[in-house]
C-alpha positions as CSV (number, residue, x, y, z in Angstrom):
1,M,0.0,0.0,0.0
2,K,2.9,2.3,0.8
3,I,4.3,1.8,-2.7
4,L,1.0,2.6,-4.4
5,K,0.7,5.8,-2.2
6,N,4.3,6.8,-3.2
7,I,3.5,6.3,-6.9
8,T,0.3,8.3,-6.8
9,S,2.0,11.1,-4.8
10,Q,4.6,11.4,-7.6
11,L,2.0,11.0,-10.5
12,H,2.3,14.7,-11.5
13,T,6.1,14.2,-12.0
14,F,5.5,11.1,-14.1
15,V,3.0,12.9,-16.3
16,L,5.3,15.9,-16.7
17,W,8.1,13.7,-17.9
18,L,5.7,11.9,-20.2
19,L,4.8,15.2,-21.8
20,I,8.4,16.3,-22.1
21,S,9.3,13.0,-23.7
22,A,6.4,13.2,-26.2
23,F,7.4,16.8,-27.3
24,F,11.0,15.7,-27.6
25,W,10.3,12.7,-29.7
26,G,7.8,14.6,-31.8
27,W,10.5,17.2,-32.5
28,I,13.0,14.4,-33.4
29,F,10.4,12.8,-35.7
30,T,9.8,16.2,-37.5
31,F,13.5,16.8,-37.7
32,V,14.1,13.4,-39.3
33,T,11.1,13.4,-41.7
34,D,11.4,17.0,-42.9
35,T,14.1,19.1,-44.7
36,S,14.8,22.7,-45.6
37,H,12.8,24.6,-48.2
38,E,15.7,24.3,-50.6
39,R,15.5,20.5,-50.7
40,K,11.7,20.0,-51.0
41,V,8.8,21.2,-53.0
42,T,5.6,21.8,-51.1
43,V,2.1,21.7,-52.7
44,Y,-0.8,23.3,-50.8
45,C,-4.3,22.2,-51.8
46,H,-7.3,24.3,-50.8
47,V,-9.8,21.4,-51.3
48,P,-12.2,19.5,-49.1
49,E,-10.0,16.4,-49.2
50,V,-6.6,15.4,-50.5
51,Q,-4.8,12.1,-50.1
52,D,-1.6,14.0,-49.3
53,V,0.8,11.1,-48.6
54,T,-0.3,9.1,-51.7
55,L,-0.1,12.1,-53.9
56,A,3.3,13.0,-52.6
57,V,4.6,9.5,-53.2
58,E,3.3,9.6,-56.8
59,L,4.9,13.0,-57.4
60,E,8.2,11.8,-55.9
61,R,8.4,9.2,-58.7
62,Q,9.2,12.1,-61.1
63,M,11.0,14.2,-58.5
64,P,13.6,16.7,-60.0
65,E,17.2,16.0,-59.2
66,G,18.5,17.8,-56.1
67,L,15.3,17.5,-54.2
68,R,14.9,15.3,-51.1
69,M,11.1,15.2,-50.9
70,I,7.8,16.5,-52.1
71,K,5.2,17.4,-49.5
72,V,1.5,17.8,-50.1
73,H,-0.7,19.5,-47.5
74,S,-4.3,20.7,-47.3
75,F,-4.8,24.3,-46.1
76,D,-6.1,22.9,-42.9
77,Y,-2.7,21.3,-42.1
78,V,-1.1,24.8,-41.8
79,M,-4.0,26.8,-40.4
80,F,-1.9,28.2,-37.6
81,D,1.4,28.4,-39.4
82,M,0.8,30.9,-42.2
83,E,4.5,31.8,-42.5
84,S,5.4,28.4,-43.8
85,M,2.5,28.5,-46.2
86,E,3.8,31.8,-47.7
87,L,6.9,29.9,-48.7
88,G,4.8,27.3,-50.6
89,D,5.9,26.3,-54.0
90,I,2.6,25.2,-55.6
91,F,-1.0,26.2,-54.7
92,I,-4.3,24.7,-55.9
93,I,-6.9,27.3,-55.1
94,P,-10.6,27.6,-55.8
95,A,-11.6,30.5,-58.0
96,S,-13.4,32.2,-55.1
97,E,-10.2,32.4,-53.0
98,I,-7.8,33.7,-55.6
99,E,-8.1,37.3,-54.5
100,T,-7.6,36.3,-50.8
101,Y,-4.2,34.7,-51.5
102,A,-3.2,36.9,-54.5
103,E,0.0,38.1,-52.8
104,W,1.3,34.5,-52.6
105,L,0.4,33.5,-56.1
106,F,2.7,33.7,-59.1
107,P,0.6,33.6,-62.3
108,V,1.3,30.5,-64.4
109,G,-1.2,30.9,-67.3
110,E,-2.2,33.9,-69.4
111,E,-5.3,34.7,-67.5
112,Q,-4.7,33.7,-63.8
113,G,-3.5,30.3,-63.0
114,V,-3.8,27.0,-64.9
115,K,-7.3,25.6,-64.6
116,V,-7.0,22.2,-63.0
117,Y,-10.7,21.5,-62.3
118,D,-13.7,22.4,-64.3
119,A,-16.9,22.3,-62.1
120,A,-19.2,22.3,-65.1
121,T,-17.8,19.1,-66.5
122,G,-16.4,17.6,-63.3
123,E,-13.1,16.9,-65.0
124,G,-9.7,17.8,-63.5
125,I,-6.2,16.7,-62.7
126,A,-5.3,14.1,-60.0
127,T,-9.0,13.4,-59.2
128,S,-8.0,10.0,-57.8
129,Y,-6.0,11.9,-55.1
130,I,-7.9,15.2,-54.8
131,R,-11.7,15.7,-54.1
132,Y,-12.6,19.1,-55.4
133,A,-15.6,21.3,-54.3
134,E,-18.2,22.5,-56.7
135,E,-16.3,25.3,-58.3
136,D,-13.4,25.8,-60.7
137,F,-9.8,25.3,-59.3
138,Y,-6.6,26.8,-60.5
139,L,-2.9,26.0,-60.0
140,F,-0.4,28.7,-59.2
141,L,3.3,28.7,-58.3
142,G,4.1,30.5,-55.0
143,T,5.7,34.0,-55.1
144,G,7.7,33.0,-52.0
145,S,9.0,29.7,-53.5
146,V,12.7,29.2,-53.5
147,H,12.2,27.0,-56.6
148,L,11.0,29.7,-59.0
149,E,14.6,30.4,-60.2
150,D,15.8,26.8,-60.6
151,G,12.5,25.6,-62.2
152,K,11.9,22.7,-59.8
153,A,8.5,24.0,-58.7
154,L,7.5,24.2,-62.4
155,E,8.7,20.7,-63.0
156,V,6.7,19.3,-60.1
157,A,3.7,21.4,-61.3
158,M,4.0,19.8,-64.8
159,A,4.1,16.3,-63.2
160,L,1.0,17.2,-61.2
161,L,-0.8,18.4,-64.3
162,N,-0.1,15.1,-66.0
163,L,-1.7,13.0,-63.3
164,Q,-5.2,11.6,-63.8
C-alpha cells in the first residue's frame, strides 16, 4: 500500500516527464522526416479532401534532381502556421479564393493560373487523389517559392498536371 501511495504522490512528476518526452520525440520525428525549403517542394491544396501522402509518393516518382522530398498538404494542415505557407511552391486554389491569396500566387497561365478542375464538367487533374468542391480550381506557383529560379517548382507542377 505504501508503494502505491508513493507512486500516486509522484504522479504529476511522471505525467510531466511523459509530456516532455512526447514533445522531444515529436521534435525528433519532425527533424528526421522533414528538410529545408531548398531541398523540398511543397504543394498546398485548398480542397475539401486530399490524399496527401499518396499524392506526394506519386509526385516523388518524377522528382527533379537535387530535391529530397515533395510534401502535399491541405490548407487545414497549416491553419496556424501561415508563415510556412507563404513559402509554398505550388498552390491549388478555388476561383473564389484567388483574391484572398493573391499576394502569394505567381501567375502561371495567361489569365490567372492554370485551370485544374472544371466544375461544369467535373473533370480535373489528379482526381483520384484530390476531391474538389463544386467550383473551378486553379494551379499557381508561389511567389515565396525558393524554386522559381531553378524551375523545380514548375517541373513538379507539370508532373502534377499530367496526373489523372
